[in-house]
C-alpha positions in Angstrom: -47.3 25.8 -25.3 -50.9 25.2 -24.5 -50.0 23.3 -21.4 -48.1 26.3 -20.1 -51.0 28.6 -20.8 -53.4 26.2 -19.2 -51.3 26.1 -16.1 -51.8 29.9 -15.9 -55.6 29.4 -15.8 -55.7 26.5 -13.5 -54.5 28.3 -10.3 -57.8 27.4 -8.7 -58.8 24.3 -10.7 -59.1 22.0 -7.6 -62.0 24.2 -6.4 -64.4 22.3 -8.7 -62.5 19.3 -9.6 -65.4 17.0 -9.0 -67.9 19.1 -10.8 -68.2 17.7 -14.3 -71.5 19.4 -15.3 -72.1 22.8 -16.8 -73.7 24.9 -14.1 -74.1 28.2 -15.9 -77.7 29.0 -15.0 -78.5 31.1 -12.0 -81.3 28.7 -11.1 -79.5 25.5 -11.9 -78.8 23.0 -9.0 -75.3 23.3 -7.6 -73.2 20.2 -7.1 -71.1 20.0 -4.0 -67.5 19.2 -4.0 -66.0 16.7 -1.6 -64.9 19.4 0.8 -68.4 20.7 1.1 -67.8 23.8 -1.1 -70.4 24.6 -3.7 -68.6 24.8 -7.0 -70.9 27.0 -9.1 -71.9 30.6 -9.5 -72.9 32.0 -6.2 -70.7 29.4 -4.4 -70.9 29.1 -0.7 -67.2 28.8 0.0 -65.5 26.7 2.6 -67.5 27.9 5.5 -70.0 25.1 5.1 -73.4 24.5 3.5 -76.1 27.1 3.6 -79.8 26.6 3.3 -81.2 27.0 -0.2 -84.7 27.8 -1.3 -86.7 25.5 -3.6 -88.5 27.2 -6.5 -92.1 27.5 -5.5 -93.2 26.9 -9.0 -92.9 23.2 -8.4 -90.0 22.5 -10.7 -87.7 21.5 -7.9 -84.9 23.8 -9.0 -82.7 25.2 -6.3 -82.6 28.9 -5.8 -79.3 30.6 -5.2 -78.8 31.9 -1.6 -79.6 35.5 -1.2 -76.3 36.5 0.4 -73.2 34.8 -1.0 -70.0 34.7 1.1 -66.8 36.2 -0.1 -64.4 34.1 -2.1 -62.1 31.7 -0.3 -58.9 29.9 -1.2 -60.7 27.0 -2.8 -63.6 28.9 -4.3 -64.3 28.9 -8.0 -63.6 32.0 -10.0 -66.5 34.5 -9.7 -67.3 38.2 -9.5 -66.6 39.4 -6.0 -68.9 41.6 -3.8 -67.0 44.9 -3.7 -69.8 47.5 -4.0 -71.0 49.1 -0.8 -73.7 51.7 -0.2 -71.6 54.7 -1.3 -70.6 52.9 -4.5 -74.2 51.9 -5.2 -75.4 55.5 -4.8 -72.5 56.7 -7.0 -73.3 54.2 -9.7 -77.0 55.3 -9.8 -76.3 59.1 -9.6 -73.2 58.9 -11.7 -75.0 57.1 -14.5 -78.2 59.1 -14.4 -76.6 62.5 -14.4 -74.8 62.3 -17.8 -75.6 64.3 -20.9 -79.3 64.3 -20.6 -79.8 67.3 -18.3 -77.4 69.3 -20.5 -79.0 68.2 -23.8 -82.6 67.4 -23.1 -84.1 70.6 -21.6 -84.3 72.2 -25.1 -85.8 69.1 -26.7 -88.4 68.8 -24.0 -89.4 72.5 -24.4 -89.8 72.0 -28.2 -92.1 69.0 -27.7 -94.3 70.5 -25.0 -94.3 74.2 -26.1 -94.7 75.2 -22.4 -92.3 75.9 -19.6 -94.8 74.7 -17.0 -95.6 71.5 -18.8 -92.0 70.7 -19.4 -91.2 71.2 -15.7 -94.1 69.0 -14.7 -92.8 66.3 -17.0 -89.3 66.6 -15.5 -90.7 65.9 -12.1 -93.0 63.2 -13.3 -90.1 61.4 -15.0 -88.3 61.5 -11.6 -91.3 60.0 -9.8 -91.7 57.4 -12.5 -88.0 56.4 -12.3 -88.2 56.2 -8.5 -91.3 54.0 -8.6 -89.8 51.7 -11.3 -86.5 51.5 -9.3 -88.4 50.5 -6.1 -90.1 47.7 -8.0 -86.7 46.7 -9.3 -85.4 46.7 -5.7 -88.0 43.9 -4.9 -86.9 42.0 -8.0 -83.3 42.5 -7.2 -83.5 41.2 -3.6 -85.6 38.2 -4.7 -83.0 37.2 -7.3 -79.5 38.6 -6.7 -78.2 37.3 -10.0 -76.6 40.0 -12.2 -78.5 40.8 -15.4 -81.5 42.8 -14.1 -84.4 42.3 -16.6 -82.8 39.2 -18.1 -82.8 37.4 -14.7 -86.4 38.5 -13.9 -87.7 37.4 -17.3 -86.1 34.0 -16.7 -87.9 33.6 -13.4 -91.3 34.9 -14.6 -91.6 34.0 -18.3 -88.9 31.4 -19.1 -85.9 31.4 -21.4 -87.5 32.8 -24.7 -88.5 36.3 -23.4 -85.2 36.5 -21.5 -83.3 35.7 -24.6 -85.1 38.4 -26.6 -84.2 40.9 -23.9 -80.5 39.9 -23.9 -80.6 39.9 -27.7 -81.9 43.5 -28.0 -80.0 44.9 -25.0 -76.7 43.4 -26.0 -76.9 44.4 -29.6 -78.8 47.7 -29.4 -79.9 49.2 -26.0 -76.7 49.2 -24.0 -74.3 49.9 -26.8 -76.6 52.7 -28.1 -76.7 54.2 -24.6 -72.9 54.1 -24.4 -72.6 55.6 -27.9 -75.0 58.5 -27.1 -73.1 59.4 -23.9 -69.7 59.2 -25.6 -70.9 61.3 -28.5 -72.1 64.0 -26.1 -68.8 63.8 -24.2 -66.9 64.3 -27.4 -69.2 67.1 -28.6 -68.6 69.2 -25.4 -64.9 68.3 -25.2 -64.2 69.4 -28.8 -66.3 72.6 -28.4 -63.9 73.8 -25.7 -61.2 74.1 -28.4 -63.4 75.1 -31.4 -65.2 78.3 -30.7 -65.7 80.0 -34.1 -67.5 77.1 -35.9 -69.2 73.8 -35.3 -66.9 71.0 -34.2 -65.9 68.8 -37.2 -68.0 65.6 -37.1 -65.0 63.4 -37.8 -63.0 64.8 -34.9 -66.0 64.4 -32.5 -66.4 60.7 -33.4 -62.6 60.1 -33.0 -62.7 61.7 -29.5 -65.8 59.5 -28.7 -63.9 56.4 -29.7 -60.9 57.4 -27.6 -63.3 57.8 -24.6 -64.7 54.3 -25.2 -61.2 52.8 -25.2 -60.2 54.6 -22.0 -63.4 53.5 -20.2 -62.9 49.9 -21.5 -59.3 49.8 -20.1 -60.4 51.1 -16.7 -63.2 48.5 -16.3 -61.1 45.6 -17.7 -58.2 46.4 -15.4 -60.0 46.4 -12.1 -63.5 46.5 -10.6 -62.1 48.6 -7.8 -60.5 51.1 -10.3 -63.8 51.2 -12.2 -65.7 52.1 -9.1 -63.1 54.5 -7.9 -63.4 56.4 -11.2 -67.2 56.3 -10.8 -67.1 57.7 -7.3 -64.6 60.5 -8.2 -66.5 61.5 -11.3 -69.9 61.4 -9.5 -68.5 63.8 -6.8 -67.1 66.1 -9.5 -70.4 66.2 -11.4 -72.3 67.0 -8.2 -69.9 70.0 -7.8 -70.8 71.1 -11.3 -74.5 70.8 -10.5 -74.0 72.9 -7.4 -72.3 75.6 -9.5 -75.3 75.7 -11.9 -77.8 75.9 -9.0 -75.9 78.6 -7.2 -75.7 80.6 -10.5 -79.4 80.3 -11.0 -80.1 81.3 -7.4 -78.0 84.4 -7.9 -80.0 85.4 -10.9 -83.3 84.8 -9.1 -82.2 87.0 -6.2 -81.6 89.7 -8.8 -85.3 89.4 -9.8 -85.0 87.4 -13.0 -88.2 85.5 -12.6 -90.0 86.7 -15.8 -89.6 83.3 -17.5 -91.1 81.4 -14.6 -94.1 83.7 -13.8 -96.2 82.7 -16.8 -95.0 79.1 -17.0 -98.3 77.6 -18.3 -99.0 80.0 -21.1 -99.5 78.4 -24.5 -101.5 75.5 -25.8 -101.5 72.1 -24.1 -99.5 69.5 -26.1 -101.4 66.5 -27.5 -101.2 62.9 -26.2 -98.5 61.8 -28.6 -96.3 64.9 -27.9 -96.5 64.3 -24.2 -95.3 60.7 -24.7 -92.4 61.8 -26.9 -91.6 64.5 -24.3 -91.5 61.8 -21.7 -89.0 60.0 -23.9 -86.7 63.0 -23.8 -87.0 63.5 -20.1 -86.7 59.8 -19.3 -83.5 59.6 -21.3 -82.0 62.1 -18.8 -83.1 59.8 -16.0 -82.0 56.5 -17.6 -79.7 54.5 -15.4 -82.1 54.1 -12.5 -82.0 50.4 -13.0 -78.2 50.0 -13.6 -77.5 48.8 -10.0 -79.7 45.7 -10.7 -77.2 44.6 -13.4 -74.5 44.2 -10.8 -76.3 42.7 -7.8 -73.8 39.8 -7.6 -71.1 42.4 -6.7 -73.1 44.4 -4.1 -72.3 43.8 -0.5 -75.5 42.9 1.5 -77.8 43.5 -1.5 -81.0 43.0 0.4 -80.2 46.3 2.3 -77.8 48.2 0.1 -79.8 47.9 -3.1 -83.1 49.6 -1.9 -81.1 52.1 0.2 -79.0 53.2 -2.8 -82.2 53.6 -4.9 -84.0 55.6 -2.2 -81.0 57.9 -1.7 -79.9 58.2 -5.3 -83.0 58.8 -7.4 -84.6 61.6 -5.3 -81.2 63.3 -5.2 -81.1 63.3 -9.0 -84.7 64.5 -9.3 -84.0 67.4 -6.9 -80.9 68.3 -8.9 -82.8 68.2 -12.2 -85.6 70.4 -10.9 -83.2 73.0 -9.6 -81.1 73.0 -12.7 -84.1 73.7 -14.9 -85.1 76.6 -12.7 -81.5 77.9 -12.9 -81.6 77.7 -16.7 -84.8 79.7 -16.9 -83.4 82.3 -14.5 -80.6 83.0 -17.0 -82.2 82.3 -20.4 -85.6 82.6 -22.1 -87.3 79.4 -23.3 -86.6 80.4 -26.9 -82.9 80.9 -26.2 -82.8 77.4 -24.6 -84.5 75.9 -27.7 -82.0 77.6 -30.0 -79.0 76.6 -28.0 -77.3 73.4 -29.0 -75.4 73.3 -25.7 -77.7 74.7 -23.0 -75.2 74.3 -20.2 -72.5 76.1 -22.1 -74.8 79.0 -22.9 -75.7 79.2 -19.3 -72.0 79.3 -18.3 -71.3 82.1 -20.8 -74.2 84.2 -19.2 -73.3 83.5 -15.6 -69.7 82.6 -15.1 -68.0 85.2 -17.3 -64.2 84.4 -17.5 -64.9 81.1 -15.7 -67.3 79.9 -18.4 -64.9 77.2 -19.4 -66.0 75.4 -16.3 -69.3 74.3 -17.9 -67.9 72.4 -20.9 -65.4 70.8 -18.5 -68.2 69.9 -16.1 -70.2 68.3 -18.9 -67.3 66.3 -20.1 -66.7 65.0 -16.6 -70.4 64.2 -16.2 -70.7 62.3 -19.4 -67.4 60.4 -19.0 -68.6 59.2 -15.5 -72.0 58.3 -16.9 -70.4 56.3 -19.8 -68.2 54.5 -17.3 -71.2 53.4 -15.2 -73.0 52.4 -18.3 -70.3 50.0 -19.5 -69.8 48.7 -16.0 -73.4 47.6 -15.9 -73.6 46.4 -19.6 -70.7 44.0 -19.2 -72.6 42.2 -16.4 -75.6 41.7 -18.6 -73.4 39.9 -21.2 -71.9 37.9 -18.3 -75.3 36.8 -16.9 -77.0 35.9 -20.2 -74.0 34.0 -21.6 -73.7 32.0 -18.4 -77.1 30.6 -19.2 -76.2 29.8 -22.8 -78.1 32.7 -24.3 -75.1 34.3 -25.8 -71.6 33.2 -26.8 -69.9 31.2 -23.9 -66.8 33.4 -24.0 -68.9 36.4 -22.9 -69.6 34.8 -19.6 -65.9 34.3 -18.7 -63.9 36.5 -16.3 -60.3 37.4 -16.1 -58.3 34.8 -14.1 -56.5 37.4 -11.9 -58.5 40.6 -12.1 -61.9 39.0 -11.8 -63.5 41.4 -14.4 -65.9 40.2 -17.2 -63.5 41.4 -19.8 -65.0 39.7 -22.9 -68.5 41.2 -22.2 -67.0 44.6 -21.7 -65.0 44.4 -25.0 -68.0 43.1 -26.9 -70.2 46.0 -25.8 -67.4 48.5 -26.5 -67.0 47.2 -30.1 -70.7 47.6 -30.9 -70.8 51.0 -29.2 -67.9 52.1 -31.4 -69.7 51.0 -34.5 -72.7 53.1 -33.5 -70.5 56.1 -32.8 -69.2 55.8 -36.4 -72.5 55.5 -38.1 -75.2 57.1 -35.8 -76.4 60.4 -34.5 -77.5 61.4 -31.0 -81.2 62.2 -31.9 -81.9 59.0 -33.8 -80.3 56.8 -31.2 -82.2 58.5 -28.3 -85.6 57.9 -30.0 -84.9 54.3 -30.8 -83.5 53.6 -27.3 -86.4 55.1 -25.4 -89.1 53.3 -27.3 -87.5 49.9 -27.1 -86.3 50.2 -23.5 -89.8 50.9 -22.1 -91.1 47.7 -23.7 -88.8 45.8 -21.4 -89.3 48.1 -18.4 -93.0 47.3 -18.7 -92.2 43.6 -19.0 -90.2 43.7 -15.8 -93.2 45.3 -14.0 -95.4 42.6 -15.3 -92.9 40.0 -14.2 -93.1 41.3 -10.6 -96.9 41.1 -10.7 -96.8 37.6 -12.1 -94.4 36.3 -9.6 -96.5 37.6 -6.7 -98.9 34.8 -7.7 -96.7 32.1 -9.3 -93.9 32.3 -6.7 -95.5 33.6 -3.5 -93.1 31.8 -1.2 -89.9 33.4 -2.6 -88.1 35.4 0.1 -88.7 39.1 -0.4 -86.4 41.1 1.9 -87.8 44.3 0.3 -91.4 44.4 -0.9 -93.3 47.2 -2.5 -97.1 47.8 -2.6 -98.6 46.1 -5.7 -100.0 49.4 -6.9 -96.4 50.6 -7.7 -95.6 48.0 -10.5 -99.2 48.3 -11.8 -98.9 52.1 -12.2 -95.5 51.8 -13.9 -96.8 49.1 -16.2 -99.7 51.2 -17.3 -97.5 54.2 -17.9 -95.0 52.1 -19.9 -97.8 50.8 -22.1 -98.8 54.4 -22.7 -95.3 55.4 -23.5 -95.0 52.6 -26.0 -98.4 52.9 -27.6 -99.1 56.6 -27.7 -96.4 57.6 -30.2 -97.4 54.7 -32.5 -101.0 55.8 -32.7 -100.4 59.6 -32.6 -97.4 59.9 -35.0 -96.7 56.5 -36.7 -93.1 56.1 -37.8 -91.5 53.2 -39.7 -88.7 53.1 -37.0 -91.2 51.8 -34.5 -92.0 48.8 -36.8 -88.3 48.2 -37.3 -87.8 48.1 -33.5 -90.5 45.5 -33.1 -89.3 43.4 -36.0 -85.8 43.5 -34.6 -87.0 42.3 -31.2 -88.8 39.3 -32.6 -86.0 38.5 -35.1 -84.2 37.2 -32.1 -86.3 34.1 -32.3 -84.5 33.1 -35.5 -81.4 32.6 -33.4 -83.1 31.4 -30.2 -84.8 28.3 -31.7 -81.7 26.6 -33.3 -78.9 27.8 -31.0 -80.6 28.0 -27.5 -83.8 25.9 -27.7 -82.3 23.1 -29.8 -78.7 23.5 -28.5 -77.1 23.5 -32.0 -73.5 24.7 -31.9 -71.2 25.1 -34.9 -68.1 22.9 -34.6 -65.7 25.7 -35.0 -67.1 27.6 -31.9 -65.1 25.5 -29.5 -61.9 26.5 -31.2 -63.0 30.2 -31.3 -63.8 30.1 -27.6 -60.5 28.5 -26.7 -58.6 31.0 -28.8 -60.2 34.0 -27.1 -59.9 32.3 -23.7 -56.1 32.0 -24.2 -55.8 35.5 -25.8 -57.7 37.3 -23.0 -56.7 35.1 -20.1 -60.3 34.4 -19.0 -62.0 31.4 -17.4 -65.6 30.3 -16.9 -67.0 31.1 -13.5 -68.7 27.7 -13.0 -66.0 25.2 -13.7 -62.3 24.8 -14.5 -62.8 21.3 -15.9 -61.9 22.2 -19.5 -58.3 22.6 -18.4 -58.1 19.2 -16.6 
């Protein structure tokens, strides 16, 4: 029986028949097969050898070529480059415009107490996201391995910090982001059918779980299907944004500017309140770095990665600014604060009999954002596991569909557990605090590698002041809430990050592996029909 199943997986086993070593790392030397084909991640294919860069740190490790050719008949199984410029922009815009702009405006007003200050913070969050993404564009074109911060931490700091990032992101950050978005999706979807009372919590969570399962199926079935869903839902949510902006413009033309005329009335918020307000605003912008998680699947990443960022993030910032103005043209700040669904309240005021369009638009927006989040999260599992930082099975891809199915399933399971036991507000605060620790670490990595790896090719290079500014702001965002309003949750977050060392030392540093793990890996490999990307030797 096993022989029959093994034959199913060995359709391309001759591609790396002579490669007997484990080449999981993105910076590990690649061993050439007899036919001249590189048989490891980022393989060169049958077109012939291509020049590789030696790590300027002096270790002698070979750096993966910046542009990898498409798969060939004898190529090892790997993720294919299928994302063009439009799909890159759709992934950024579609992930960023999710539930945040429909949930966060009221929370931001509560924390600032001023319409003007809240509007300034909305714009500042957009500028900060753009600066951070431009710095990530340099990092992503230097190292086109998937995994974003994980890959950059490996290059700049080594395996231990990279493992801590993959530990926190895989178990907390990405699943919590997915859970938040799916809970928002379910909240708005159920509210469309329950108008006389609050939606039952159990029903909301069941709908959120159904959404996770649907998104998981789409992304496991096909990369092309996942991106098609992303493109369609991004277009649909932009139509919804246009509806909101047009409704606000109509109210402004009628003279409803009273809530904008005295925007800066009221006391200025303190330092800690501004930092937590940034958390709320930045949650709406989160997703600006998602394209870096899938750089191995971007066509011509040295050009399309920065272009997607430069198009996508200013577009989102403009949309958010105009949406906030539209809200204030139809509602007072107090009404926005009291509304649990600002977009729905806006629709009831402006659209009349067509008010049902707003809950529909929000559900479309959040579903598309959740789809993009899972699409990126599965690639983080794939990249970290390939280096041995997570379970080996999480680095495998489906033998026919070429999707990282185990990583996608793993993230979905954790997100489902968070949906069952968490709330939106608690998840947002924990997510924002922890995420900006690693965003700041990525900025520091870029600065460090300007000096430690000066000879690395940089197809796109930003002024050094950009990562410095983002690093300083990230330090402020992490430190200000701790000193201004200390909460035990911040200590829990830090303890959880460093608790990863308990697993890193024995299982990664010392290479200890329980005996039963080989059988577990083989079981799930046969069950899910997945294979490692680096070698097919285990089926010889």
